[in-house]
Backbone bond lengths (Angstrom), bond angles and torsions (degrees), N, CA, C in turn:
res aa  C-N    CA-C-N  psi(-1)  N-CA   C-N-CA  omega(-1)  CA-C   N-CA-C  phi
1 X - - - 1.482 - - 1.536 109.10 -
2 X 1.312 117.71 129.98 1.462 122.39 -178.82 1.497 111.40 -75.56
3 X 1.347 115.73 165.89 1.469 119.88 179.97 1.519 111.29 -61.58
4 X 1.355 116.11 -39.89 1.457 119.57 179.85 1.547 111.07 -64.04
5 X 1.350 115.23 -37.43 1.464 118.09 178.13 1.519 111.11 -67.76
6 X 1.318 116.42 -38.60 1.468 120.88 177.87 1.527 110.69 -64.44
7 X 1.312 116.93 -42.98 1.466 121.29 177.54 1.529 110.13 -61.35
8 X 1.351 114.85 -44.27 1.471 118.68 178.83 1.514 112.82 -59.04
9 X 1.327 116.31 -43.89 1.466 120.65 179.22 1.527 109.90 -63.64
10 X 1.339 116.94 -44.40 1.479 120.20 179.88 1.507 111.29 -63.11
11 X 1.341 116.72 -44.81 1.455 119.01 -179.36 1.527 112.87 -63.80
12 X 1.324 117.74 -35.32 1.447 120.93 175.91 1.509 112.72 -64.98
13 X 1.304 115.02 -32.73 1.478 120.36 179.59 1.526 112.84 -79.98
14 X 1.317 116.48 -19.96 1.477 122.38 -178.11 1.534 108.82 -129.55
15 X 1.350 117.40 62.49 1.475 118.81 -174.83 1.523 113.02 -74.81
16 X 1.320 115.46 148.99 1.480 120.08 172.77 1.500 106.95 -151.95
17 X 1.314 115.39 156.67 1.467 121.47 -174.72 1.537 110.72 -87.38
18 X 1.327 116.42 115.22 1.469 118.82 174.03 1.512 112.64 -63.19
19 X 1.328 116.10 -31.20 1.462 119.88 178.59 1.541 111.59 -63.65
20 X 1.330 114.44 -41.69 1.451 119.32 -177.28 1.493 112.35 -62.95
21 X 1.320 117.88 -21.34 1.463 121.79 178.41 1.539 110.72 -64.70
22 X 1.356 115.33 -21.00 1.466 117.61 -177.79 1.522 112.59 -107.05
23 X 1.326 117.20 9.81 1.455 120.01 175.63 1.529 112.43 -55.80
24 X 1.337 119.53 -42.02 1.477 118.40 178.23 1.529 113.61 -58.43
25 X 1.338 118.47 -31.37 1.446 121.11 177.95 1.534 109.13 -65.37
26 X 1.336 116.24 -45.50 1.478 120.61 -179.93 1.514 110.28 -64.30
27 X 1.306 116.93 -42.70 1.467 121.04 -178.15 1.515 112.87 -66.18
28 X 1.303 115.65 -36.11 1.480 119.65 177.48 1.521 109.82 -61.36
29 X 1.333 118.72 -44.10 1.430 120.96 179.64 1.532 111.85 -71.11
30 X 1.343 116.97 -34.15 1.461 119.59 173.76 1.515 111.02 -60.81
31 X 1.315 116.29 -41.45 1.459 121.12 177.23 1.530 112.10 -63.03
32 X 1.334 116.80 -40.04 1.440 121.07 177.47 1.546 110.86 -64.96
33 X 1.330 116.68 -39.91 1.450 121.43 177.35 1.525 110.61 -63.16
34 X 1.340 116.21 -43.73 1.458 120.26 179.50 1.514 111.12 -64.05
35 X 1.320 117.63 -41.58 1.466 120.15 -179.85 1.543 111.51 -64.24
36 X 1.350 116.16 -26.41 1.464 119.64 178.60 1.514 112.37 -85.88
37 X 1.328 117.45 1.97 1.467 122.08 177.62 1.527 113.68 100.33
38 X 1.317 119.06 5.06 1.459 122.07 179.32 1.524 110.44 -73.37
39 X 1.350 115.28 153.00 1.452 118.52 -175.53 1.519 113.39 -136.30
40 X 1.311 119.06 -18.87 1.481 119.98 -170.02 1.534 111.65 -122.56
41 X 1.346 115.85 131.23 1.464 121.47 -177.06 1.520 109.16 -126.18
42 X 1.356 113.91 151.08 1.459 122.16 175.46 1.516 108.28 -124.97
43 X 1.321 115.92 122.57 1.491 121.64 176.30 1.548 107.46 -104.97
44 X 1.320 117.05 109.77 1.466 121.21 -176.50 1.518 109.52 -88.94
45 X 1.331 114.56 116.34 1.465 120.55 -176.11 1.522 110.62 78.73
46 X 1.357 114.60 61.29 1.477 119.22 -170.38 1.523 113.81 -79.32
47 X 1.351 117.42 -6.98 1.465 119.21 176.39 1.517 111.70 61.75
48 X 1.312 117.05 -132.04 1.460 122.24 -177.54 1.541 112.38 -83.03
49 X 1.318 116.26 1.05 1.471 119.55 172.29 1.504 116.73 94.48
50 X 1.341 117.90 18.22 1.471 119.51 178.61 1.507 112.54 -62.31
51 X 1.326 116.78 -51.59 1.453 120.33 -172.38 1.522 112.30 -69.59
52 X 1.341 119.04 -37.84 1.453 119.35 -177.94 1.521 111.37 -61.51
53 X 1.345 116.85 -32.23 1.444 119.02 176.97 1.530 112.29 -64.26
54 X 1.303 115.79 -41.33 1.472 119.20 176.28 1.527 112.06 -66.35
55 X 1.314 116.22 -42.79 1.478 119.79 179.43 1.519 110.22 -61.71
56 X 1.338 117.05 -37.88 1.465 120.62 -178.04 1.530 112.45 -68.84
57 X 1.317 118.44 -14.69 1.454 119.55 173.94 1.513 111.53 -80.54
58 X 1.346 116.85 -9.74 1.435 121.71 -178.22 1.543 110.95 -113.76
59 X 1.339 116.24 -40.05 1.454 122.18 -176.18 1.522 109.34 -119.03
60 X 1.330 118.91 141.13 1.485 121.44 -172.67 1.532 115.96 -79.09
61 X 1.329 117.79 -11.34 1.474 119.97 -176.39 1.511 108.42 -137.48
62 X 1.328 116.56 106.61 1.479 121.52 -176.45 1.527 109.69 -124.80
63 X 1.305 116.00 128.13 1.463 121.83 178.52 1.533 107.30 -112.48
64 X 1.325 116.70 128.71 1.461 120.77 175.17 1.532 109.97 -113.91
65 X 1.328 115.24 128.83 1.449 121.59 178.21 1.533 109.48 -104.19
66 X 1.338 117.84 131.41 1.445 120.88 179.44 1.545 108.08 -147.43
67 X 1.355 116.63 111.46 1.487 118.95 -178.42 1.516 114.72 -76.47
68 X 1.333 118.38 -23.04 1.457 121.01 -179.40 1.528 108.75 -75.18
69 X 1.350 120.01 120.73 1.449 121.80 -173.71 1.514 114.30 -62.16
70 X 1.320 117.33 -36.13 1.484 120.25 -178.34 1.540 109.93 -66.16
71 X 1.306 116.36 -48.27 1.467 120.30 -179.75 1.523 111.88 -71.29
72 X 1.314 117.84 -34.69 1.474 121.15 175.71 1.520 109.95 -60.62
73 X 1.341 114.88 -45.44 1.495 119.44 -178.43 1.516 110.18 -64.38
74 X 1.357 117.77 -38.93 1.460 121.27 179.55 1.548 109.22 -65.06
75 X 1.341 117.04 -44.62 1.449 120.23 -179.97 1.535 111.01 -64.97
76 X 1.326 116.57 -40.35 1.468 121.34 177.00 1.524 110.74 -58.68
77 X 1.317 116.29 -47.34 1.468 120.58 -179.59 1.512 111.11 -65.13
78 X 1.286 115.76 -39.05 1.476 120.71 -177.11 1.507 112.14 -65.65
79 X 1.342 117.59 -36.07 1.459 122.00 -176.37 1.527 113.86 -112.38
80 X 1.330 116.28 20.79 1.459 120.10 -175.73 1.525 112.51 -59.79
81 X 1.296 118.23 -30.04 1.472 121.44 -175.44 1.537 111.40 -96.51
82 X 1.297 117.85 1.20 1.476 119.64 -178.34 1.539 110.80 -84.39
83 X 1.286 116.81 131.32 1.455 123.23 176.60 1.563 109.44 -84.57
84 X 1.320 117.39 -8.16 1.460 121.78 -174.84 1.505 114.32 -105.17
85 X 1.376 115.99 -11.04 1.453 120.67 -175.92 1.518 110.78 -121.43
86 X 1.348 114.26 137.52 1.454 120.44 173.29 1.527 107.63 -129.56
87 X 1.336 118.03 126.43 1.437 123.24 178.37 1.535 109.49 -103.61
88 X 1.313 116.77 131.02 1.468 121.30 179.77 1.567 107.71 -120.14
89 X 1.303 116.35 124.61 1.452 121.60 -178.64 1.519 109.86 -85.92
90 X 1.335 115.29 79.54 1.456 120.73 -177.72 1.516 109.91 -162.86
91 X 1.330 114.29 170.23 1.447 120.78 177.06 1.521 111.14 -83.94
92 X 1.293 116.70 168.04 1.457 123.80 177.76 1.509 112.56 -72.69
93 X 1.326 117.32 127.93 1.455 124.12 171.52 1.546 113.15 86.75
94 X 1.340 112.55 151.54 1.482 126.43 -7.75 1.535 111.49 -74.48
95 X 1.332 114.66 146.53 1.452 120.90 -176.97 1.554 109.59 -109.95
96 X 1.309 112.75 161.07 1.470 119.58 175.42 1.524 109.10 -61.36
97 X 1.332 116.56 136.27 1.456 120.79 -177.67 1.561 110.66 -69.97
98 X 1.308 115.38 139.96 1.489 123.01 176.95 1.530 110.82 47.15
99 X 1.337 117.08 49.65 1.455 121.20 -174.55 1.529 113.56 -105.19
100 X 1.316 118.08 -16.01 1.492 119.93 -171.89 1.510 111.27 -127.09
101 X 1.353 112.03 150.23 1.470 118.13 174.15 1.516 112.34 -97.36
102 X 1.321 116.46 -13.83 1.477 121.72 178.20 1.488 108.37 -148.42
103 X 1.343 117.01 128.70 1.472 122.66 175.62 1.524 106.78 -122.53
104 X 1.342 115.74 123.64 1.472 120.98 -173.33 1.526 110.03 -118.46
105 X 1.327 116.02 133.82 1.466 124.00 170.12 1.524 107.08 -120.55
106 X 1.305 117.70 116.41 1.477 120.11 175.44 1.536 106.72 -118.60
107 X 1.333 115.44 105.26 1.474 121.62 179.77 1.534 111.58 55.74
108 X 1.325 117.52 31.66 1.448 121.76 179.19 1.501 114.00 -121.75
109 X 1.340 116.32 -21.41 1.465 119.66 -174.92 1.523 111.45 -63.02
110 X 1.352 118.35 -35.64 1.460 119.36 -177.61 1.518 113.44 -73.03
111 X 1.349 117.06 -5.95 1.472 121.31 173.09 1.531 110.33 -82.40
112 X 1.308 117.65 -10.65 1.454 122.24 -172.52 1.542 110.28 -114.69
113 X 1.321 115.71 165.34 1.467 120.86 171.95 1.541 106.73 -68.92
114 X 1.300 116.79 114.88 1.489 122.94 -166.85 1.532 112.47 -53.42
115 X 1.329 116.25 -60.65 1.470 119.23 -173.52 1.518 110.86 -63.66
116 X 1.323 117.80 -44.48 1.457 120.11 -178.81 1.541 111.03 -62.45
117 X 1.317 117.06 -40.97 1.481 120.90 179.46 1.494 111.68 -64.85
118 X 1.332 117.96 -41.76 1.462 120.97 178.83 1.539 111.75 -65.56
119 X 1.338 115.91 -39.74 1.464 118.74 177.97 1.533 111.60 -66.48
120 X 1.331 116.39 -37.19 1.452 120.69 177.40 1.532 109.83 -66.74
121 X 1.320 117.37 -41.79 1.474 121.13 179.15 1.513 109.44 -63.57
122 X 1.295 117.64 -42.74 1.480 119.64 179.85 1.515 109.81 -65.35
123 X 1.317 119.61 -38.20 1.473 121.99 -177.14 1.539 111.71 -69.45
124 X 1.340 117.95 -31.18 1.462 119.40 -177.47 1.536 111.83 -91.92
125 X 1.334 116.62 6.68 1.438 120.06 -179.60 1.520 111.64 -96.40
126 X 1.318 116.60 138.18 1.441 121.57 177.87 1.550 110.48 -79.08
127 X 1.298 116.46 160.82 1.484 120.87 175.85 1.523 109.44 -59.46
128 X 1.310 115.98 130.77 1.452 122.38 -177.17 1.509 115.51 86.72
129 X 1.354 115.49 -6.07 1.455 120.54 179.27 1.518 112.68 -76.74
130 X 1.318 115.43 174.99 1.480 119.99 -176.37 1.524 111.68 -132.57
131 X 1.300 115.28 143.57 1.457 123.13 168.03 1.520 105.79 -104.04
132 X 1.328 116.97 128.10 1.439 122.18 -179.80 1.541 107.71 -125.38
133 X 1.338 116.21 124.80 1.446 121.51 -174.68 1.528 109.27 -124.73
134 X 1.318 115.48 129.95 1.472 122.48 163.94 1.499 104.61 -111.26
135 X 1.336 115.74 106.83 1.460 119.45 -169.69 1.516 114.10 -114.82
136 X 1.319 112.94 168.14 1.478 121.94 179.51 1.507 106.27 -124.52
137 X 1.325 118.40 137.18 1.461 122.50 179.34 1.541 110.89 -128.25
138 X 1.312 114.92 165.24 1.440 120.76 177.18 1.529 110.14 -76.63
139 X 1.318 117.41 135.93 1.463 120.41 -179.60 1.518 107.65 -128.50
140 X 1.328 116.62 87.21 1.450 120.98 179.17 1.534 110.93 -73.62
141 X 1.300 115.87 -28.97 1.451 120.60 -177.78 1.543 108.13 -124.04
142 X 1.324 118.17 91.65 1.457 120.52 -176.08 1.530 112.25 -56.12
143 X 1.358 114.48 135.13 1.478 119.03 179.73 1.517 108.53 -103.62
144 X 1.321 115.49 -167.06 1.485 121.41 -178.62 1.522 110.78 -59.86
145 X 1.344 116.35 -41.59 1.475 119.40 179.73 1.512 111.22 -58.45
146 X 1.296 117.13 -41.52 1.472 121.83 -179.75 1.517 110.90 -63.14
147 X 1.336 115.74 -42.80 1.465 119.68 -179.46 1.527 111.47 -66.06
148 X 1.339 115.65 -41.01 1.454 120.19 177.41 1.526 109.94 -63.98
149 X 1.343 116.86 -40.58 1.437 120.68 178.45 1.519 112.65 -63.05
150 X 1.308 116.66 -39.92 1.479 120.31 178.15 1.534 109.77 -61.99
151 X 1.334 115.83 -39.73 1.455 119.42 -179.65 1.519 112.95 -72.44
152 X 1.345 117.18 -38.38 1.478 121.75 -178.57 1.513 113.81 -77.92
153 X 1.324 116.50 -27.33 1.486 119.38 -174.40 1.506 113.75 -52.39
154 X 1.344 119.09 -53.76 1.465 118.54 -179.91 1.527 113.41 -66.46
155 X 1.308 117.72 -27.70 1.472 121.34 178.11 1.508 109.43 -65.95
156 X 1.337 117.83 -49.32 1.468 120.94 179.77 1.522 109.15 -64.66
157 X 1.329 118.21 -40.88 1.469 121.54 179.58 1.513 110.60 -59.75
158 X 1.325 117.05 -43.52 1.469 120.66 179.41 1.507 111.56 -67.21
159 X 1.343 119.14 -40.04 1.446 121.44 179.27 1.523 111.25 -64.53
160 X 1.334 117.82 -35.69 1.447 121.40 -178.56 1.541 112.54 -81.92
161 X 1.322 115.74 -35.15 1.464 120.46 -178.36 1.536 109.50 -133.72
162 X 1.346 116.77 68.69 1.475 118.55 -175.02 1.543 114.08 -60.62
163 X 1.303 117.56 -25.29 1.476 120.65 -179.13 1.513 111.50 -91.09
164 X 1.313 117.89 -8.70 1.450 121.04 -177.32 1.519 110.75 78.76
165 X 1.318 114.06 169.22 1.441 120.60 178.76 1.532 109.95 -146.52
166 X 1.304 116.27 144.27 1.471 120.38 -179.54 1.486 113.75 -85.46
167 X 1.343 116.49 -20.32 1.464 121.57 -176.41 1.517 111.27 -119.84
168 X 1.291 115.95 135.89 1.473 121.86 176.50 1.525 109.33 -71.05
169 X 1.361 118.61 131.88 1.450 120.01 178.82 1.526 110.96 -56.55
170 X 1.340 116.03 146.65 1.453 121.01 -177.07 1.524 112.14 -54.84
171 X 1.332 115.99 -40.84 1.475 120.08 -175.12 1.520 112.06 -62.93
172 X 1.378 117.21 -18.81 1.460 120.88 -176.79 1.515 112.71 -98.29
173 X 1.337 117.52 2.60 1.460 120.29 -176.49 1.485 115.15 -104.14
174 X 1.345 118.43 10.04 1.449 121.70 -177.89 1.525 109.49 -65.82
175 X 1.358 116.71 152.14 1.475 120.05 179.01 1.530 110.37 -58.01
176 X 1.331 116.82 137.98 1.458 119.98 -178.19 1.521 108.73 -126.37
177 X 1.307 114.11 158.55 1.477 122.35 175.13 1.505 108.62 -129.40
178 X 1.294 118.61 142.07 1.453 120.77 178.08 1.526 109.95 -72.96
179 X 1.335 117.54 132.62 1.467 118.95 -179.99 1.495 111.37 -65.08
180 X 1.325 116.46 143.31 1.464 122.19 -177.54 1.535 111.85 -97.29
181 X 1.323 117.48 -32.68 1.464 121.40 -174.24 1.524 112.26 -96.26
182 X 1.302 115.37 148.85 1.464 121.73 174.05 1.559 107.99 -82.48
183 X 1.318 115.14 169.03 1.471 120.08 176.85 1.517 111.30 -57.00
184 X 1.317 116.65 -42.42 1.451 120.27 -178.06 1.532 110.59 -66.49
185 X 1.312 118.83 -39.92 1.449 121.34 178.38 1.542 111.84 -65.89
186 X 1.340 115.89 -42.09 1.450 119.35 177.62 1.533 110.82 -64.74
187 X 1.325 116.61 -38.99 1.442 119.38 -179.82 1.499 112.54 -62.78
188 X 1.328 117.98 -39.37 1.443 120.88 -179.47 1.540 110.89 -64.70
189 X 1.326 118.45 -41.59 1.450 121.96 178.54 1.512 110.02 -67.89
190 X 1.298 116.88 -44.33 1.457 119.98 -178.85 1.508 112.28 -61.32
191 X 1.299 116.73 -43.50 1.485 119.87 -179.08 1.510 110.94 -65.38
192 X 1.336 117.67 -31.28 1.460 120.19 -179.79 1.546 110.58 -74.42
193 X 1.340 117.65 -34.12 1.469 120.68 -177.41 1.531 111.09 -92.19
194 X 1.323 115.48 -36.51 1.470 120.72 -176.78 1.527 109.13 -122.97
195 X 1.309 117.00 75.97 1.491 119.83 -177.65 1.528 112.28 -55.40
196 X 1.311 115.77 131.69 1.452 120.26 -179.15 1.496 114.73 86.31
197 X 1.338 118.52 6.49 1.467 120.88 178.55 1.527 109.95 -59.59
198 X 1.311 114.38 142.67 1.488 121.08 179.95 1.523 108.60 -103.34
199 X 1.320 115.38 113.47 1.455 120.98 -178.95 1.529 110.29 -116.73
200 X 1.336 114.80 142.42 1.488 121.09 177.29 1.510 108.94 -139.23
201 X 1.318 115.81 133.45 1.454 120.39 170.06 1.507 108.53 -75.80
202 X 1.345 116.40 141.86 1.443 122.13 -176.04 1.521 111.35 -128.14
203 X 1.316 115.53 173.96 1.462 120.60 173.62 1.536 109.13 -73.80
204 X 1.321 114.41 170.57 1.457 124.61 177.19 1.526 111.14 59.11
205 X 1.300 116.25 39.17 1.456 124.95 169.92 1.538 111.98 60.11
206 X 1.303 116.28 39.07 1.449 121.89 -178.47 1.545 109.60 -128.81
207 X 1.337 113.70 160.85 1.456 120.22 166.82 1.511 108.20 -134.78
208 X 1.307 116.64 160.40 1.458 120.35 173.53 1.509 109.68 -120.12
209 X 1.329 116.24 148.09 1.462 121.42 177.62 1.541 107.10 -142.69
210 X 1.322 114.89 137.83 1.479 120.69 -178.58 1.524 108.00 -136.02
211 X 1.330 114.43 133.32 1.463 119.56 177.96 1.522 108.86 -137.12
212 X 1.316 116.72 136.95 1.459 122.22 -179.36 1.535 109.46 -114.00
213 X 1.310 115.24 127.51 1.476 121.14 179.75 1.517 109.85 -74.06
214 X 1.301 115.64 141.98 1.492 120.87 179.27 1.508 110.49 -90.75
């Protein structure tokens, strides 16, 4: 068995969500939005509803969109008693114009047509609102961040699940699509649609992008 195969087996036994590692980034911006008087958030591709619950502790009106019927049903059941959360079993767009103070994409933007989705997000954002993206890009030529991520991934998995687990958590089983664009390609489109957007490459094969409407 090769080293890569051994790592794969270990990672499957100690799974953890790379997206969840960036939840504090999203929450920090939600807090900033709330401090500025914002009240309504949209989570695009909310999955099983983990993030909307956190957002609802900061903002009083949170909408989660999830096109997959299994995950939408789970999120609906999970938040059925919440007066602050609404789950809609549908894809993103078209949305009400200037309806949200915060629009969040966590590993969902690459499932959509990039430019069209960014334009739709901008159109449904209120003045002073924010778009926050935790994105995934294609990496044909792994860089130093990728190598560090490969090394850290089993360490974090072991720290979170030292005994291992036989079943993958529900939140990690949502349908996925391989990203088509590289970081540089995404950056070009984002800068054209969202001038002044702040993008950063991150560990664990992710990037973050934040844009504030004027």
